[in-house]
Structure formats: C-alpha cells, structure tokens
PARO-933433 format. One record per atom (N, C-alpha, C): residue in one letter; atom name; x, y, z. Coordinates in nm, 3 decimals, m for minus. Layout:
REM PARO-933433
code; site; c1; c2; c3
A; CA; X; Y; Z
...
//
This chain:
REM PARO-933433
code; site; c1; c2; c3
M; N; 22.379; m17.736; 4.874
M; CA; 22.249; m17.709; 4.865
M; C; 22.176; m17.854; 4.904
S; N; 22.082; m17.857; 4.985
S; CA; 22.014; m17.975; 5.025
S; C; 21.902; m18.004; 4.931
S; N; 21.891; m18.136; 4.889
S; CA; 21.786; m18.172; 4.806
S; C; 21.655; m18.177; 4.868
F; N; 21.645; m18.171; 5.008
F; CA; 21.521; m18.174; 5.083
F; C; 21.456; m18.034; 5.089
S; N; 21.527; m17.936; 5.068
S; CA; 21.471; m17.806; 5.102
S; C; 21.335; m17.770; 5.029
P; N; 21.316; m17.803; 4.905
P; CA; 21.184; m17.764; 4.836
P; C; 21.064; m17.838; 4.903
V; N; 21.093; m17.959; 4.956
V; CA; 20.983; m18.036; 5.017
V; C; 20.955; m17.997; 5.153
W; N; 21.059; m17.969; 5.241
W; CA; 21.046; m17.962; 5.377
W; C; 21.027; m17.816; 5.428
R; N; 21.089; m17.718; 5.361
R; CA; 21.084; m17.579; 5.401
R; C; 20.941; m17.528; 5.382
V; N; 20.900; m17.461; 5.497
V; CA; 20.757; m17.410; 5.497
V; C; 20.768; m17.248; 5.495
D; N; 20.685; m17.187; 5.410
D; CA; 20.666; m17.046; 5.397
D; C; 20.518; m17.017; 5.380
L; N; 20.451; m16.982; 5.484
L; CA; 20.310; m16.957; 5.484
L; C; 20.284; m16.806; 5.487
R; N; 20.186; m16.768; 5.393
R; CA; 20.118; m16.639; 5.398
R; C; 19.978; m16.664; 5.391
L; N; 19.906; m16.661; 5.516
L; CA; 19.768; m16.701; 5.513
L; C; 19.686; m16.595; 5.460
R; N; 19.585; m16.634; 5.375
R; CA; 19.484; m16.549; 5.320
R; C; 19.349; m16.595; 5.385
P; N; 19.252; m16.496; 5.376
P; CA; 19.120; m16.523; 5.437
P; C; 19.064; m16.660; 5.374
S; N; 19.011; m16.740; 5.477
S; CA; 18.947; m16.873; 5.437
S; C; 18.804; m16.856; 5.408
R; N; 18.754; m16.909; 5.300
R; CA; 18.603; m16.910; 5.274
R; C; 18.535; m17.015; 5.365
I; N; 18.612; m17.124; 5.394
I; CA; 18.560; m17.227; 5.493
I; C; 18.532; m17.165; 5.633
A; N; 18.624; m17.089; 5.682
A; CA; 18.618; m17.018; 5.805
A; C; 18.500; m16.917; 5.806
F; N; 18.492; m16.842; 5.693
F; CA; 18.383; m16.747; 5.677
F; C; 18.253; m16.803; 5.686
F; N; 18.235; m16.925; 5.610
F; CA; 18.109; m16.992; 5.609
F; C; 18.075; m17.043; 5.747
L; N; 18.174; m17.117; 5.812
L; CA; 18.144; m17.170; 5.945
L; C; 18.104; m17.060; 6.048
L; N; 18.187; m16.946; 6.047
L; CA; 18.146; m16.841; 6.133
L; C; 18.003; m16.792; 6.111
G; N; 17.969; m16.772; 5.988
G; CA; 17.828; m16.729; 5.954
G; C; 17.728; m16.833; 5.994
L; N; 17.751; m16.963; 5.983
L; CA; 17.661; m17.061; 6.025
L; C; 17.641; m17.065; 6.176
L; N; 17.748; m17.048; 6.245
L; CA; 17.741; m17.044; 6.397
L; C; 17.666; m16.928; 6.440
H; N; 17.690; m16.812; 6.382
H; CA; 17.612; m16.692; 6.426
H; C; 17.462; m16.697; 6.388
L; N; 17.436; m16.760; 6.278
L; CA; 17.303; m16.776; 6.240
L; C; 17.230; m16.865; 6.334
A; N; 17.295; m16.972; 6.382
A; CA; 17.239; m17.072; 6.471
A; C; 17.205; m17.002; 6.606
A; N; 17.303; m16.913; 6.660
A; CA; 17.291; m16.843; 6.783
A; C; 17.158; m16.755; 6.768
A; N; 17.149; m16.681; 6.655
A; CA; 17.036; m16.594; 6.625
A; C; 16.905; m16.672; 6.631
L; N; 16.901; m16.781; 6.576
L; CA; 16.779; m16.864; 6.568
L; C; 16.748; m16.916; 6.707
A; N; 16.854; m16.957; 6.786
A; CA; 16.829; m16.998; 6.924
A; C; 16.770; m16.895; 7.007
V; N; 16.808; m16.764; 6.987
V; CA; 16.752; m16.656; 7.068
V; C; 16.607; m16.628; 7.021
L; N; 16.576; m16.648; 6.898
L; CA; 16.443; m16.634; 6.849
L; C; 16.341; m16.738; 6.892
C; N; 16.404; m16.857; 6.926
C; CA; 16.314; m16.979; 6.956
C; C; 16.292; m16.979; 7.109
V; N; 16.360; m16.906; 7.187
V; CA; 16.345; m16.910; 7.332
V; C; 16.253; m16.804; 7.368
A; N; 16.168; m16.830; 7.464
A; CA; 16.061; m16.739; 7.509
A; C; 16.119; m16.635; 7.596
L; N; 16.157; m16.524; 7.535
L; CA; 16.222; m16.406; 7.607
L; C; 16.145; m16.282; 7.573
P; N; 16.143; m16.182; 7.651
P; CA; 16.087; m16.058; 7.613
P; C; 16.139; m16.006; 7.492
V; N; 16.064; m15.927; 7.418
V; CA; 16.103; m15.884; 7.282
V; C; 16.225; m15.790; 7.299
W; N; 16.229; m15.708; 7.395
W; CA; 16.338; m15.607; 7.413
W; C; 16.477; m15.686; 7.441
L; N; 16.467; m15.797; 7.521
L; CA; 16.584; m15.870; 7.538
L; C; 16.631; m15.950; 7.405
Q; N; 16.533; m16.009; 7.336
Q; CA; 16.574; m16.062; 7.219
Q; C; 16.632; m15.967; 7.119
A; N; 16.588; m15.848; 7.109
A; CA; 16.652; m15.744; 7.021
A; C; 16.791; m15.715; 7.067
I; N; 16.817; m15.698; 7.197
I; CA; 16.956; m15.673; 7.240
I; C; 17.053; m15.795; 7.213
L; N; 16.994; m15.921; 7.241
L; CA; 17.078; m16.030; 7.203
L; C; 17.113; m16.042; 7.062
L; N; 17.007; m16.022; 6.973
L; CA; 17.032; m16.025; 6.828
L; C; 17.128; m15.910; 6.781
A; N; 17.119; m15.797; 6.839
A; CA; 17.218; m15.692; 6.810
A; C; 17.355; m15.737; 6.848
A; N; 17.366; m15.790; 6.965
A; CA; 17.498; m15.846; 7.007
A; C; 17.556; m15.946; 6.920
I; N; 17.477; m16.044; 6.883
I; CA; 17.523; m16.147; 6.780
I; C; 17.560; m16.086; 6.660
F; N; 17.492; m15.993; 6.609
F; CA; 17.526; m15.927; 6.484
F; C; 17.649; m15.858; 6.490
L; N; 17.677; m15.785; 6.598
L; CA; 17.804; m15.707; 6.619
L; C; 17.924; m15.815; 6.623
L; N; 17.897; m15.920; 6.700
L; CA; 18.005; m16.024; 6.712
L; C; 18.038; m16.086; 6.585
A; N; 17.931; m16.105; 6.499
A; CA; 17.959; m16.167; 6.366
A; C; 18.039; m16.071; 6.280
L; N; 18.005; m15.943; 6.281
L; CA; 18.066; m15.843; 6.209
L; C; 18.218; m15.838; 6.247
R; N; 18.243; m15.838; 6.378
R; CA; 18.379; m15.829; 6.433
R; C; 18.455; m15.963; 6.386
A; N; 18.399; m16.076; 6.400
A; CA; 18.463; m16.201; 6.350
A; C; 18.494; m16.193; 6.205
C; N; 18.410; m16.151; 6.121
C; CA; 18.433; m16.133; 5.983
C; C; 18.554; m16.039; 5.944
R; N; 18.551; m15.930; 6.022
R; CA; 18.654; m15.833; 5.998
R; C; 18.793; m15.883; 6.049
R; N; 18.795; m15.957; 6.151
R; CA; 18.918; m16.016; 6.202
R; C; 18.964; m16.127; 6.101
E; N; 18.868; m16.203; 6.046
E; CA; 18.909; m16.303; 5.953
E; C; 18.967; m16.247; 5.827
Q; N; 18.900; m16.139; 5.778
Q; CA; 18.942; m16.074; 5.652
Q; C; 19.071; m16.001; 5.673
G; N; 19.096; m15.944; 5.791
G; CA; 19.213; m15.867; 5.812
G; C; 19.333; m15.942; 5.871
Q; N; 19.323; m16.076; 5.861
Q; CA; 19.419; m16.157; 5.915
Q; C; 19.550; m16.151; 5.830
A; N; 19.655; m16.107; 5.889
A; CA; 19.795; m16.097; 5.826
A; C; 19.894; m16.175; 5.910
L; N; 19.911; m16.304; 5.871
L; CA; 20.003; m16.386; 5.949
L; C; 20.098; m16.455; 5.846
I; N; 20.230; m16.439; 5.878
I; CA; 20.327; m16.503; 5.795
I; C; 20.408; m16.580; 5.880
L; N; 20.430; m16.712; 5.837
L; CA; 20.503; m16.804; 5.913
L; C; 20.624; m16.869; 5.811
R; N; 20.735; m16.859; 5.865
R; CA; 20.859; m16.904; 5.768
R; C; 20.937; m17.002; 5.861
E; N; 20.995; m17.090; 5.784
E; CA; 21.088; m17.184; 5.847
E; C; 21.227; m17.156; 5.774
Q; N; 21.328; m17.123; 5.849
Q; CA; 21.463; m17.104; 5.797
Q; C; 21.563; m17.196; 5.875
G; N; 21.611; m17.299; 5.803
G; CA; 21.681; m17.394; 5.877
G; C; 21.600; m17.470; 5.971
T; N; 21.637; m17.474; 6.089
T; CA; 21.569; m17.547; 6.198
T; C; 21.475; m17.443; 6.279
D; N; 21.478; m17.315; 6.239
D; CA; 21.413; m17.223; 6.319
D; C; 21.277; m17.176; 6.243
W; N; 21.183; m17.132; 6.322
W; CA; 21.050; m17.077; 6.276
W; C; 21.052; m16.932; 6.308
W; N; 21.001; m16.856; 6.216
W; CA; 20.972; m16.707; 6.242
W; C; 20.834; m16.681; 6.210
L; N; 20.766; m16.607; 6.307
L; CA; 20.629; m16.576; 6.287
L; C; 20.603; m16.419; 6.291
E; N; 20.531; m16.379; 6.201
E; CA; 20.490; m16.238; 6.197
E; C; 20.334; m16.226; 6.193
N; N; 20.278; m16.170; 6.302
N; CA; 20.133; m16.166; 6.319
N; C; 20.074; m16.023; 6.286
G; N; 20.136; m15.938; 6.202
G; CA; 20.080; m15.820; 6.171
G; C; 20.139; m15.703; 6.257
T; N; 20.165; m15.733; 6.387
T; CA; 20.213; m15.624; 6.468
T; C; 20.351; m15.656; 6.522
R; N; 20.384; m15.786; 6.532
R; CA; 20.509; m15.830; 6.592
R; C; 20.573; m15.941; 6.520
V; N; 20.706; m15.945; 6.512
V; CA; 20.785; m16.049; 6.452
V; C; 20.873; m16.104; 6.551
G; N; 20.879; m16.236; 6.554
G; CA; 20.969; m16.306; 6.651
G; C; 21.001; m16.445; 6.616
H; N; 21.101; m16.497; 6.687
H; CA; 21.156; m16.642; 6.674
H; C; 21.049; m16.724; 6.747
A; N; 21.000; m16.825; 6.661
A; CA; 20.898; m16.909; 6.723
A; C; 20.943; m17.063; 6.748
E; N; 20.891; m17.104; 6.851
E; CA; 20.924; m17.245; 6.886
E; C; 20.795; m17.324; 6.876
L; N; 20.791; m17.425; 6.793
L; CA; 20.671; m17.510; 6.779
L; C; 20.654; m17.599; 6.900
L; N; 20.547; m17.574; 6.971
L; CA; 20.522; m17.650; 7.095
L; C; 20.447; m17.778; 7.062
S; N; 20.347; m17.766; 6.981
S; CA; 20.260; m17.884; 6.938
S; C; 20.192; m17.856; 6.812
S; N; 20.151; m17.958; 6.748
S; CA; 20.071; m17.943; 6.615
S; C; 19.974; m18.063; 6.608
Q; N; 19.863; m18.035; 6.544
Q; CA; 19.774; m18.134; 6.502
Q; C; 19.743; m18.120; 6.361
V; N; 19.740; m18.239; 6.287
V; CA; 19.740; m18.226; 6.142
V; C; 19.620; m18.317; 6.101
W; N; 19.525; m18.267; 6.021
W; CA; 19.421; m18.333; 5.962
W; C; 19.413; m18.306; 5.815
R; N; 19.327; m18.376; 5.745
R; CA; 19.321; m18.361; 5.597
R; C; 19.299; m18.214; 5.555
Y; N; 19.203; m18.140; 5.617
Y; CA; 19.164; m18.009; 5.571
Y; C; 19.204; m17.907; 5.674
L; N; 19.268; m17.928; 5.783
L; CA; 19.302; m17.841; 5.894
L; C; 19.427; m17.878; 5.961
V; N; 19.509; m17.774; 5.991
V; CA; 19.629; m17.780; 6.063
V; C; 19.625; m17.688; 6.179
V; N; 19.658; m17.734; 6.304
V; CA; 19.662; m17.639; 6.426
V; C; 19.802; m17.645; 6.484
M; N; 19.859; m17.536; 6.490
M; CA; 20.002; m17.530; 6.550
M; C; 20.012; m17.430; 6.660
D; N; 20.066; m17.470; 6.782
D; CA; 20.093; m17.379; 6.893
D; C; 20.234; m17.343; 6.902
F; N; 20.264; m17.217; 6.904
F; CA; 20.399; m17.158; 6.905
F; C; 20.428; m17.081; 7.038
R; N; 20.545; m17.087; 7.077
R; CA; 20.586; m16.993; 7.180
R; C; 20.686; m16.902; 7.109
V; N; 20.653; m16.768; 7.107
V; CA; 20.721; m16.673; 7.025
V; C; 20.789; m16.578; 7.109
Q; N; 20.920; m16.545; 7.073
Q; CA; 21.010; m16.441; 7.152
Q; C; 21.054; m16.335; 7.050
D; N; 21.032; m16.209; 7.102
D; CA; 21.101; m16.102; 7.039
D; C; 21.151; m16.001; 7.138
E; N; 21.203; m15.887; 7.099
E; CA; 21.256; m15.791; 7.196
E; C; 21.149; m15.737; 7.299
Q; N; 21.019; m15.757; 7.270
Q; CA; 20.921; m15.706; 7.362
Q; C; 20.895; m15.811; 7.474
G; N; 20.928; m15.938; 7.445
G; CA; 20.886; m16.036; 7.538
G; C; 20.850; m16.166; 7.472
V; N; 20.770; m16.254; 7.543
V; CA; 20.743; m16.382; 7.505
V; C; 20.585; m16.388; 7.494
W; N; 20.527; m16.449; 7.391
W; CA; 20.386; m16.469; 7.384
W; C; 20.358; m16.603; 7.317
R; N; 20.239; m16.653; 7.337
R; CA; 20.190; m16.770; 7.261
R; C; 20.106; m16.745; 7.144
Q; N; 20.117; m16.819; 7.043
Q; CA; 20.038; m16.788; 6.923
Q; C; 19.984; m16.924; 6.876
R; N; 19.850; m16.934; 6.852
R; CA; 19.799; m17.045; 6.787
R; C; 19.772; m17.014; 6.648
V; N; 19.818; m17.093; 6.551
V; CA; 19.802; m17.084; 6.417
V; C; 19.709; m17.187; 6.360
V; N; 19.594; m17.152; 6.307
V; CA; 19.505; m17.243; 6.249
V; C; 19.501; m17.226; 6.099
V; N; 19.528; m17.322; 6.028
V; CA; 19.554; m17.315; 5.883
V; C; 19.445; m17.414; 5.817
L; N; 19.345; m17.352; 5.751
L; CA; 19.247; m17.437; 5.677
L; C; 19.305; m17.455; 5.533
A; N; 19.254; m17.560; 5.465
A; CA; 19.313; m17.602; 5.337
A; C; 19.301; m17.490; 5.227
D; N; 19.205; m17.408; 5.244
D; CA; 19.192; m17.296; 5.138
D; C; 19.258; m17.169; 5.185
A; N; 19.327; m17.166; 5.289
A; CA; 19.393; m17.043; 5.337
A; C; 19.525; m17.027; 5.268
V; N; 19.580; m17.125; 5.206
V; CA; 19.707; m17.126; 5.139
V; C; 19.697; m17.209; 5.009
A; N; 19.799; m17.208; 4.929
A; CA; 19.795; m17.282; 4.800
A; C; 19.799; m17.427; 4.831
P; N; 19.741; m17.511; 4.756
P; CA; 19.732; m17.665; 4.789
P; C; 19.872; m17.725; 4.799
D; N; 19.970; m17.684; 4.720
D; CA; 20.107; m17.762; 4.740
D; C; 20.169; m17.712; 4.865
I; N; 20.155; m17.582; 4.911
I; CA; 20.207; m17.542; 5.029
I; C; 20.136; m17.607; 5.149
F; N; 20.005; m17.626; 5.141
F; CA; 19.928; m17.687; 5.250
F; C; 19.984; m17.832; 5.258
R; N; 20.002; m17.901; 5.149
R; CA; 20.060; m18.041; 5.152
R; C; 20.194; m18.048; 5.215
R; N; 20.281; m17.951; 5.167
R; CA; 20.413; m17.942; 5.230
R; C; 20.417; m17.933; 5.393
L; N; 20.319; m17.840; 5.426
L; CA; 20.306; m17.814; 5.572
L; C; 20.266; m17.945; 5.645
R; N; 20.164; m18.008; 5.581
R; CA; 20.126; m18.132; 5.649
R; C; 20.223; m18.245; 5.655
V; N; 20.311; m18.252; 5.542
V; CA; 20.411; m18.349; 5.548
V; C; 20.517; m18.309; 5.648
R; N; 20.553; m18.177; 5.652
R; CA; 20.657; m18.134; 5.739
R; C; 20.632; m18.162; 5.890
L; N; 20.496; m18.135; 5.930
L; CA; 20.456; m18.152; 6.062
L; C; 20.432; m18.301; 6.089
R; N; 20.397; m18.380; 6.011
R; CA; 20.381; m18.526; 6.035
R; C; 20.520; m18.603; 6.053
Y; N; 20.615; m18.554; 5.971
Y; CA; 20.735; m18.635; 5.964
Y; C; 20.845; m18.579; 6.040
G; N; 20.828; m18.451; 6.101
G; CA; 20.917; m18.390; 6.195
G; C; 21.028; m18.302; 6.121
A; N; 21.134; m18.287; 6.189
A; CA; 21.235; m18.183; 6.149
A; C; 21.302; m18.216; 6.014
L; N; 21.370; m18.111; 5.971
L; CA; 21.444; m18.130; 5.848
L; C; 21.553; m18.247; 5.863
P; N; 21.562; m18.335; 5.767
P; CA; 21.660; m18.442; 5.775
P; C; 21.801; m18.381; 5.770
T; N; 21.890; m18.436; 5.844
T; CA; 22.031; m18.396; 5.849
T; C; 22.126; m18.509; 5.812
A; N; 22.235; m18.477; 5.755
A; CA; 22.326; m18.585; 5.714
A; C; 22.404; m18.626; 5.837
K; N; 22.410; m18.764; 5.854
K; CA; 22.478; m18.822; 5.973
K; C; 22.634; m18.820; 5.938
K; N; 22.705; m18.782; 6.036
K; CA; 22.856; m18.802; 6.014
K; C; 22.900; m18.935; 6.051
I; N; 22.986; m18.993; 5.966
I; CA; 23.036; m19.125; 5.996
I; C; 23.174; m19.115; 6.046
A; N; 23.202; m19.176; 6.162
A; CA; 23.333; m19.152; 6.227
A; C; 23.445; m19.234; 6.171
//
C-alpha cells in the first residue's frame, strides 16, 4: 500500500455550485438591463427579455442537473458525465485558488470526445478541492525508483 494514495488520489462527485448560480444570475441580469437601456422598439425588447429569461432558466437547470464523476485509479482517469463513462486523458489543467479547469480527451466504446471540467471551490468538499489542486500542481503519482 502506498503512503501517498490518500493525498494524491482524486475522486470528484460534483454538486451544484452556489458561486456558479450567483454568477449566472448576475450575467443574465446584466443582459436584461442592457436590453432595457438600449432604445429598441417595445416588442423587440419583450422578445429579447423573454429569450434572456429562457436562457437563464436553461442555464440554472443545467447547473442543478449536473452529474459528473471524475475518478483517478492508479495513473488513469475515469470520467462519467451522466450519459457516458470512459477512460480520460488529462490534456491540460489550470489551477487557481477558487477554480480548477481541466480539459480531457475521453474514450469509450462509442468513440472519443472532449470534456472540459470546471470545478469551483464550493462544488466539492474543501479537503477534496485541496487534494485536486495539489494533484494538478505537482503532477502524477510519485513512483518508487528502482536502484540497479
């Protein structure tokens, strides 16, 4: 048993983020205010406001219905996005204090697709978020070197 496994192994089950919900609401509100401030015919403003409202509703549903599981087993990543499960190759990652963005190339029996995973600090438990940040900053699992 490796002493590094509790620190390095990642097992993410993303839950809806309040930060993302707040930012989405703020952006849609700004768009609605912009439509109201521009001199447009009333009928066009009504259509645009209805479209913004529907897009906000769709974004909130997608955020609430997000079912993404990301696991690391050994040196392999496995990603489940609610409809498909596949072997994932980490292409790139960006790590900040409250945000992690990872780009994966995922392969399963149906083919290959790309998946971007955005993890906000409140989408997972604080210790798991810390482990993920450490894992991505310092690279792969450490392996014992064989001495010849």
